[in-house]
C-alpha positions in Angstrom: 49.5 -37.6 4.6 51.9 -34.3 3.7 50.5 -30.9 3.5 52.9 -28.2 1.6 52.5 -25.0 4.3 53.4 -21.4 5.4 54.1 -21.1 9.1 52.7 -17.6 10.1 51.9 -16.1 13.6 49.8 -13.4 14.2 48.8 -12.6 18.3 49.6 -15.7 20.0 48.6 -17.9 17.4 51.3 -19.5 15.4 49.2 -21.1 12.1 49.9 -23.0 9.0 48.2 -22.1 5.6 47.8 -25.1 3.2 45.8 -26.8 0.7 43.8 -30.1 1.3 41.9 -32.1 -1.2 38.4 -32.7 -0.7 39.0 -35.8 -0.2 40.9 -35.6 2.6 38.7 -33.0 4.4 35.4 -35.6 3.5 37.7 -38.0 5.4 39.7 -36.3 7.9 37.9 -33.6 9.3 35.5 -34.2 11.9 31.9 -32.3 12.9 32.7 -30.5 16.0 31.7 -32.4 19.3 33.5 -32.1 22.2 36.2 -30.2 21.6 34.9 -26.9 22.4 32.6 -27.8 25.6 32.5 -30.9 28.0 28.6 -30.1 28.5 26.5 -32.5 26.1 24.1 -30.1 26.2 26.2 -27.2 25.1 27.6 -29.7 22.7 24.6 -30.3 21.0 23.9 -26.5 20.6 26.2 -26.3 18.5 25.4 -29.3 16.1 22.0 -27.5 16.2 23.8 -24.2 14.4 24.9 -26.6 11.6 21.4 -25.8 9.4 20.5 -27.5 5.9 22.7 -24.7 4.5 25.5 -27.2 3.5 23.0 -28.6 1.3 23.0 -25.6 -1.2 26.5 -25.8 -0.8 26.8 -29.2 -2.1 24.4 -27.9 -4.6 26.8 -24.8 -6.2 29.7 -27.9 -6.1 28.1 -30.3 -8.2 26.4 -27.2 -10.2 28.9 -24.3 -10.9 31.9 -24.8 -12.6 33.4 -21.5 -11.4 32.9 -22.4 -8.1 35.5 -20.8 -5.5 35.7 -21.1 -1.7 37.6 -18.9 1.1 39.7 -21.0 3.1 38.8 -23.3 6.1 40.0 -23.0 9.6 41.2 -26.0 11.1 42.0 -27.0 14.7 44.0 -30.1 15.5 44.6 -31.7 18.5 45.0 -34.9 19.8 48.7 -34.9 18.2 50.8 -32.9 16.4 51.6 -33.2 12.7 55.5 -32.4 12.3 56.6 -29.3 10.7 59.3 -30.2 8.1 61.1 -27.2 7.0 62.5 -25.8 3.7 64.8 -23.5 3.6 64.1 -21.2 0.6 67.5 -19.2 -0.9 66.0 -16.3 -3.5 68.2 -13.8 -4.9 70.1 -13.7 -1.5 67.5 -13.6 1.0 66.6 -16.8 2.8 63.1 -17.4 4.1 62.3 -20.1 6.8 58.8 -19.9 6.7 57.6 -22.6 4.0 57.7 -26.2 4.1 55.5 -29.2 4.7 53.3 -30.4 7.4 53.3 -34.5 8.3 50.6 -36.2 9.7 51.0 -39.4 11.7 47.2 -40.3 11.1 46.6 -40.4 15.0 46.0 -36.4 15.0 42.2 -35.2 15.2 40.7 -32.3 12.8 37.8 -29.9 12.9 36.7 -26.7 11.8 36.8 -23.5 13.8 35.2 -21.9 10.7 33.5 -23.1 7.6 31.5 -26.4 9.3 28.9 -25.7 6.5 31.5 -25.9 3.9 33.3 -29.2 4.9 29.9 -31.0 5.2 28.7 -29.9 1.6 32.4 -31.0 0.0 31.5 -34.4 2.0 27.8 -34.5 0.3 29.1 -33.6 -3.2 31.8 -36.1 -2.8 28.8 -38.9 -1.7 27.0 -37.8 -5.2 30.5 -37.0 -7.4 33.2 -39.2 -6.3 36.0 -37.2 -9.0 35.1 -34.1 -6.7 37.9 -35.6 -4.4 40.7 -34.3 -6.4 39.8 -30.7 -6.0 41.4 -29.1 -3.7 40.8 -25.9 -1.2 42.6 -23.8 0.9 43.3 -24.3 4.9 44.4 -22.5 7.7 45.7 -25.4 10.1 46.1 -24.6 14.4 46.9 -26.2 17.2 44.3 -27.3 19.8 44.2 -28.0 23.3 41.1 -30.2 24.8 42.4 -29.0 28.4 40.0 -26.0 29.8 42.5 -23.3 28.8 42.8 -25.0 25.2 38.9 -25.1 24.9 38.5 -21.4 26.0 41.1 -20.4 23.6 39.5 -22.1 20.2 35.9 -21.0 21.5 36.8 -17.4 21.6 38.4 -17.9 18.0 35.2 -19.7 17.1 32.9 -16.9 18.0 35.7 -14.0 16.4 35.5 -15.6 13.1 31.8 -16.3 13.2 31.1 -13.0 14.8 32.5 -10.2 13.0 32.3 -12.3 9.2 30.4 -9.6 7.2 27.9 -11.0 4.8 27.5 -9.7 1.7 25.5 -6.8 1.3 22.5 -6.3 -1.3 24.6 -3.7 -2.7 27.2 -6.0 -3.6 24.9 -8.2 -4.8 23.2 -5.9 -7.7 26.6 -4.5 -8.6 28.9 -8.0 -8.8 26.9 -11.3 -8.7 27.1 -13.1 -12.3 24.7 -15.5 -11.0 21.6 -13.8 -9.7 19.5 -13.1 -12.8 17.8 -10.2 -11.3 21.0 -8.6 -10.7 22.4 -9.0 -14.2 19.4 -7.3 -15.8 18.8 -4.9 -13.1 22.7 -3.8 -14.2 21.3 -4.1 -17.8 18.8 -1.4 -17.6 21.1 0.9 -15.1 23.0 0.7 -18.2 20.5 1.0 -21.1 17.1 1.8 -20.5 16.0 5.5 -20.7 14.5 5.5 -17.2 16.9 4.6 -15.5 20.4 5.7 -17.1 22.1 9.5 -16.6 21.6 9.4 -12.7 18.1 8.5 -12.6 18.5 6.0 -10.3 20.3 6.6 -7.1 23.6 4.0 -6.3 23.0 4.9 -2.4 23.5 2.1 0.0 19.8 2.7 1.5 16.4 1.6 0.1 15.3 5.5 0.4 16.3 8.2 -1.3 18.1 11.4 0.2 15.9 14.4 0.5 18.6 16.6 -1.9 18.0 14.2 -4.6 16.1 15.6 -7.3 17.1 13.5 -9.8 16.4 10.1 -9.3 13.1 8.5 -10.0 14.2 5.3 -7.5 16.8 3.8 -5.5 19.1 0.8 -6.8 17.7 -1.8 -4.3 13.9 -1.2 -4.9 14.7 -0.9 -8.6 16.2 -4.8 -7.9 13.1 -5.5 -5.4 10.9 -4.2 -8.3 13.0 -7.1 -11.1 12.8 -9.2 -8.1 8.6 -9.6 -8.2 8.9 -9.6 -11.9 11.0 -12.5 -11.7 8.5 -14.2 -10.2 5.8 -13.5 -12.8 8.2 -14.2 -15.3 8.6 -18.0 -13.5 5.2 -18.5 -13.0 4.6 -17.7 -16.8 7.3 -19.8 -18.0 6.2 -22.8 -16.1 2.8 -22.6 -17.7 3.9 -22.5 -21.5 7.3 -23.9 -21.2 7.4 -26.7 -18.3 10.6 -27.4 -17.5 10.8 -30.1 -14.6 14.4 -28.9 -13.1 14.2 -25.2 -13.8 10.1 -25.1 -12.3 11.0 -27.0 -8.8 13.7 -25.1 -7.6 12.3 -22.1 -5.2 13.4 -18.5 -6.1 16.1 -18.5 -3.3 17.5 -21.4 -5.0 17.2 -19.8 -8.3 19.2 -17.4 -8.0 22.2 -18.7 -6.9 22.7 -20.1 -10.0 23.1 -18.5 -13.6 20.6 -19.5 -15.5 21.5 -20.1 -19.2 21.9 -17.2 -21.3 18.3 -17.6 -23.4 16.8 -17.6 -19.8 18.4 -14.4 -19.3 17.4 -12.5 -22.3 14.1 -13.5 -22.2 13.6 -12.4 -18.5 15.8 -9.4 -19.6 13.3 -8.7 -22.6 10.4 -9.5 -20.2 11.6 -6.6 -17.8 12.2 -4.0 -20.9 8.7 -4.6 -22.2 7.4 -3.9 -18.5 9.3 -0.8 -18.0 8.5 0.5 -21.5 4.9 0.5 -21.1 5.6 1.8 -17.7 7.2 4.8 -19.3 5.1 4.8 -22.2 1.5 5.1 -20.2 2.0 7.4 -17.1 2.1 10.6 -17.8 4.1 11.5 -14.8 7.0 9.2 -15.8 7.0 10.3 -19.5 7.3 13.9 -18.6 9.8 12.7 -16.1 12.0 10.8 -18.7 11.5 14.0 -21.1 13.1 16.1 -18.9 17.5 16.8 -18.5 19.2 15.6 -15.7 20.3 19.0 -15.2 16.4 20.5 -14.8 16.2 18.4 -11.6 13.5 16.1 -13.2 12.2 14.4 -9.7 11.3 17.8 -8.2 7.8 17.9 -9.1 7.5 14.4 -8.1 8.8 14.0 -5.1 9.6 16.7 -2.6 9.1 18.0 1.0 6.2 20.6 0.5 2.9 18.0 -0.4 5.4 14.6 -0.6 5.0 14.5 -4.5 4.3 11.1 -6.5 3.6 7.9 -5.1 5.5 6.6 -8.2 8.6 8.2 -6.9 8.7 7.1 -3.7 10.3 3.9 -3.1 7.9 2.7 -0.6 4.7 3.4 -3.5 6.9 2.0 -6.3 7.4 -1.5 -5.1 3.8 -1.8 -4.1 2.7 -0.3 -7.2 4.8 -3.1 -9.0 3.3 -5.7 -6.7 0.0 -4.4 -7.1 0.2 -4.1 -10.9 1.3 -8.0 -10.9 -1.4 -9.2 -9.1 -3.8 -7.5 -11.4 -2.1 -9.0 -14.2 -2.6 -12.6 -12.7 -6.4 -11.8 -12.1 -7.7 -9.6 -15.4 -4.6 -11.7 -17.7 -4.8 -7.7 -19.4 -1.0 -6.6 -20.5 0.8 -4.1 -18.6 0.3 -1.7 -21.3 -3.7 -1.7 -20.5 -2.9 -2.1 -16.9 -1.0 1.5 -16.6 -3.1 3.2 -18.6 -5.9 2.4 -16.8 -3.7 3.4 -13.5 -3.7 7.2 -15.1 -7.0 7.9 -14.3 -6.0 7.3 -10.3 -4.4 10.3 -8.3 -1.2 9.1 -7.2 -0.5 12.5 -5.2 0.2 11.3 -1.7 -0.9 14.3 -0.3 -4.3 13.4 -1.5 -6.8 11.1 -0.7 -6.1 7.8 0.0 -2.6 8.3 0.5 -2.8 11.1 2.8 -2.2 9.7 6.5 -1.1 6.3 4.6 1.9 7.1 3.0 2.4 10.8 3.8 1.6 12.6 7.0 0.7 16.1 6.1 1.6 17.7 9.3 5.4 16.7 9.8 5.6 16.7 6.0 7.4 12.7 6.5 6.7 9.5 4.2 5.1 7.1 6.6 7.1 3.7 6.5 5.8 -0.2 7.0 2.7 0.6 4.6 3.5 -1.9 1.6 1.1 -3.9 2.4 -2.0 -1.4 2.6 -0.5 0.7 -0.5 -0.8 -2.1 -2.7 -4.1 -3.2 -1.3 -5.7 0.1 -2.1 -4.1 0.1 -5.6 -6.0 -3.1 -6.2 -8.9 -1.9 -4.9 -8.7 1.5 -7.1 -8.1 -0.3 -9.9 -11.3 -2.6 -9.8 -13.1 -3.4 -6.4 -14.5 -6.3 -8.4 -11.2 -8.0 -8.3 -10.1 -7.5 -4.6 -10.4 -10.8 -2.8 -12.9 -10.7 0.3 -10.4 -11.2 2.4 -8.3 -8.3 1.2 -11.2 -6.1 1.6 -11.4 -6.6 5.1 -7.8 -6.6 5.8 -7.9 -3.1 4.0 -10.7 -1.8 5.8 -9.4 -2.2 9.3 -5.7 -0.9 8.1 -7.2 2.3 6.4 -9.5 3.0 9.2 -6.8 2.3 11.6 -4.2 4.7 9.7 -6.8 7.5 9.2 -8.3 7.2 12.4 -12.1 6.7 10.7 -14.5 4.9 12.8 -14.8 0.9 11.6 -18.9 1.9 10.6 -17.9 4.5 8.4 -15.4 2.6 6.5 -17.2 1.3 3.9 -19.0 5.1 2.8 -15.2 6.5 3.1 -13.5 3.7 0.6 -16.4 4.0 -2.0 -15.9 7.7 -2.0 -12.3 6.9 -2.7 -11.4 8.8 -6.4 -10.9 5.8 -8.5 -11.0 4.4 -11.8 
């Protein structure tokens, strides 16, 4: 086996950059076994770190025509490939770092970084042999199985894995072309009157800064709301137009692969209709949209004096969306009717039932970690007949705990809450 390569050096590592075909990866690269540890227990520990994620990588290779990977870092031991240097002269300048790595066949190769990709490639080739012709970038380093060599390779292994930075949520929303929630969220940010003109903060955090007087919510919260809508959309699609291949995928797998344009358009229309009704039937939202950005439209609805309106707080908006979806499932009413009925409920978070649940009136701060009770309160206030016995029991316990009400009084307190 010969691999065209470029030789380079960093720190005390000399390494080679080249490509290998999927077939070569499948045939030549082994799983990590005894290369990093002599201890059988420690070897097993590393083996267990190889999760089923390689199956999703295999599915990605098989189904995504625009597939692409970062380079895999491979360690070579047992024998050293022969470096054949090729002298290159270009415009009077000589280069000596290009050439070929010539393998004898006695070498052993294992992944220092990219073991899931290696196993995903192997699994994909089993199902589609023609993939063997495709190639992936590789970085090859030397490895020694003595104690010094093992220590050096272990350090590299942990360095590459410890400092790998996962893709952030805001990167996904801004860039992902397979995640249909991200795609539709971007469209809404550009086109829907509720979210254009700086009405959604682009902060990397879910929370909204106190100085922000224009935004209704954060971009991460909007994505999370649309994620909830996707779950309902998929449920309705399954009921009305079942598709075995589409419907059997769990939502996390569904979001890894771009659906058909028709599916994206349908989901976009579903989200638009939801947010259109939200904008039209809730007076606070309609009033907010009617104000120009220069007028600081969110100031009345989100402030430090009385907290403002539940819908203008990320910790209130998301459970509101979740509650409205759950109500739709149970009542089969359309969202326009649901929002119109919600308009009869007081969303001022300095008033019951939100005070001391969502808003601390003494410190004038939001109370975090309350989405579950907020959702249950919204369902209960909408129609106490549709809340399930287990949910009502949970609501009573959580509400009594938050508001320091004696358990025996909780029924009377809930019955006194202002609701539709």
